[in-house]
C-alpha positions in Angstrom: -133.8 96.1 -16.5 -135.3 97.3 -13.3 -133.0 95.4 -11.1 -130.0 96.4 -13.1 -131.0 100.0 -12.5 -131.3 99.4 -8.8 -128.0 97.6 -8.7 -126.4 100.7 -10.3 -128.1 102.9 -7.7 -126.9 100.6 -4.8 -123.3 100.7 -6.2 -123.5 104.6 -6.4 -124.8 104.8 -2.8 -122.0 102.6 -1.4 -119.3 104.4 -3.3 -120.7 107.8 -2.1 -120.7 106.7 1.5 -117.2 105.3 1.3 -116.0 108.6 -0.3 -117.6 110.7 2.4 -116.1 108.6 5.2 -112.6 108.7 3.8 -112.7 112.3 2.5 -111.0 111.1 -0.6 -112.2 109.8 -4.0 -112.9 106.1 -4.2 -110.0 104.3 -6.0 -111.5 100.9 -6.1 -114.9 99.3 -5.8 -115.8 98.2 -2.3 -116.3 94.6 -1.4 -119.9 93.5 -2.0 -122.1 92.7 1.0 -122.0 89.0 1.7 -125.0 87.4 3.4 -124.3 84.2 5.2 -127.6 82.2 5.5 -126.2 80.6 8.7 -126.1 83.8 10.7 -129.2 85.6 9.4 -130.3 86.4 13.0 -126.9 87.8 14.0 -127.5 91.1 15.6 -131.3 90.5 15.9 -131.4 88.4 19.0 -133.0 91.1 21.1 -135.2 92.7 18.4 -138.5 91.1 19.6 -138.1 92.7 23.0 -137.1 96.0 21.6 -140.0 96.0 19.1 -142.5 95.2 21.9 -141.3 98.3 23.8 -142.3 100.4 20.8 -145.5 98.7 19.5 -148.3 96.8 21.3 -147.2 93.3 20.3 -146.2 90.3 22.3 -142.7 89.9 23.6 -142.5 86.7 21.5 -143.3 88.7 18.3 -141.7 87.7 14.9 -140.5 91.2 14.0 -136.8 91.9 13.4 -135.5 95.5 12.9 -134.0 95.2 9.4 -131.1 97.1 7.9 -131.3 98.6 4.5 -129.2 95.9 3.1 -131.5 93.2 4.5 -134.5 94.9 3.0 -132.8 95.0 -0.3 -131.8 91.3 0.0 -135.5 90.4 0.4 -136.6 92.6 -2.5 -133.9 91.0 -4.7 -134.3 87.3 -4.2 -135.8 86.5 -0.9 -139.1 85.2 0.5 -140.9 86.8 3.3 -142.7 89.8 4.7 -141.4 93.3 4.9 -143.2 96.3 6.6 -142.4 100.0 6.4 -143.3 102.0 9.5 -142.0 104.3 12.2 -142.7 104.6 15.9 -144.8 107.8 15.8 -147.2 106.2 13.2 -150.6 105.5 14.9 -151.7 103.3 12.1 -148.7 101.1 12.7 -149.8 100.5 16.3 -153.1 99.1 14.9 -151.6 97.1 12.1 -148.6 95.3 13.7 -150.5 93.3 16.3 -153.0 92.1 13.6 -150.0 91.2 11.4 -148.5 89.3 14.2 -151.6 87.3 14.7 -152.0 86.5 11.0 -148.3 85.4 10.8 -148.7 82.9 13.7 -152.2 81.7 12.5 -150.6 80.8 9.1 -147.7 79.0 10.7 -145.0 81.2 9.2 -142.9 80.9 12.4 -142.1 77.4 11.4 -139.8 78.6 8.6 -136.1 79.3 8.9 -134.4 82.6 7.9 -136.3 85.8 7.0 -139.3 83.8 5.9 -139.9 82.9 9.5 -139.8 86.5 10.6 -141.3 89.8 9.7 -138.7 92.4 8.5 -139.5 95.9 9.8 -137.8 98.9 8.2 -138.1 102.3 9.9 -138.8 104.5 6.8 -139.1 107.9 8.5 -135.6 109.3 8.3 -134.9 108.1 4.8 -138.2 109.4 3.5 -137.7 112.7 5.3 -134.3 113.2 3.7 -135.4 111.7 0.4 -132.0 110.1 0.3 -130.4 107.4 -1.9 -131.8 104.6 0.3 -135.3 105.9 0.0 -135.0 106.3 -3.8 -133.9 102.7 -4.1 -136.7 101.4 -1.9 -139.2 103.5 -4.0 -137.8 102.0 -7.1 -138.6 98.5 -5.8 -142.1 99.3 -4.7 -143.2 102.2 -7.0 -145.9 100.2 -8.9 -147.6 99.6 -5.6 -147.3 103.1 -4.2 -149.7 106.0 -3.9 -148.7 109.4 -5.1 -148.0 112.4 -2.9 -149.4 115.9 -3.5 -146.6 116.6 -6.0 -147.4 113.5 -8.0 -144.4 111.4 -6.8 -144.6 107.9 -5.6 -144.4 107.8 -1.8 -144.0 105.1 0.8 -146.7 105.6 3.4 -147.0 103.6 6.5 -147.8 101.0 7.5 -147.2 99.3 4.2 -146.7 95.5 4.3 -145.1 93.7 1.4 -145.4 89.9 0.7 -142.5 88.7 -1.4 -141.5 85.4 -2.9 -138.3 84.9 -4.9 -137.7 88.6 -5.0 -141.2 89.2 -6.5 -143.8 91.3 -4.7 -146.9 89.1 -4.6 -149.0 91.8 -3.0 -149.1 94.5 -0.4 -151.5 96.2 2.0 -151.2 99.8 3.1 -152.9 101.3 6.1 -155.5 99.3 8.1 -159.2 99.1 7.2 -161.4 101.8 5.5 -163.9 101.8 8.4 -161.3 103.1 10.9 -161.7 106.8 10.2 -159.6 108.0 13.1 -156.2 106.3 12.9 -155.6 107.0 16.6 -158.6 105.0 17.6 -157.9 101.3 18.4 -159.4 98.7 16.1 -162.6 97.1 17.3 -162.9 93.3 17.2 -164.6 93.3 13.8 -162.0 95.6 12.3 -159.1 93.6 13.7 -160.7 90.4 12.3 -161.1 92.0 8.9 -157.4 93.2 8.9 -156.1 89.8 10.0 -158.0 88.2 7.2 -156.5 90.6 4.7 -153.0 89.6 5.8 -153.7 85.9 5.9 -155.0 86.0 2.3 -151.8 87.8 1.2 -149.6 85.3 3.1 -151.5 82.5 1.3 -150.9 84.1 -2.0 -147.2 84.4 -1.2 -147.0 80.8 -0.2 -148.9 79.5 -3.3 -146.9 81.6 -5.8 -145.0 79.4 -8.2 -142.2 81.9 -8.5 
């Protein structure tokens, strides 16, 4: 039922965007997005370098800058890791290097497709506009989200999701409780703690009989 609702929202969003672009009412349904598993890295060849220019990760990092459609694909039926963040988020600067280390430590780079990468989705603009894309992403993740001051589920960042067969196995939001000032770098003990959290969630994702 949940995915049927989300599919309807996706169709409404696509129809709305087509109508706005043409200036006319939509006379027929647009062609569905087709994902070819053989070209999943198409357009992402330089993402690792671009990501390393924003965040303190290696230039050989596993992050790809995902589109909305790619994020939805993972939530619908994929297996892999997706993280919400944005460049001005100080917590992201602490979280992403630890996530990279956990990813390589668990050997996830040996996989093909999105499973062998980390999908990064910049949530800032969608959340600020509270647009259709944001509402769809909230619908996928709402049972894992904290509430804002108005009592609405909100995607904070960094929020990392571990997904298998379109099922969210677990998530981790923020870094570690002992880091009271998010602008401070993680010390060695805190980084080790955060890496262990991510590794445990990767293991759960891997062991899930989904």
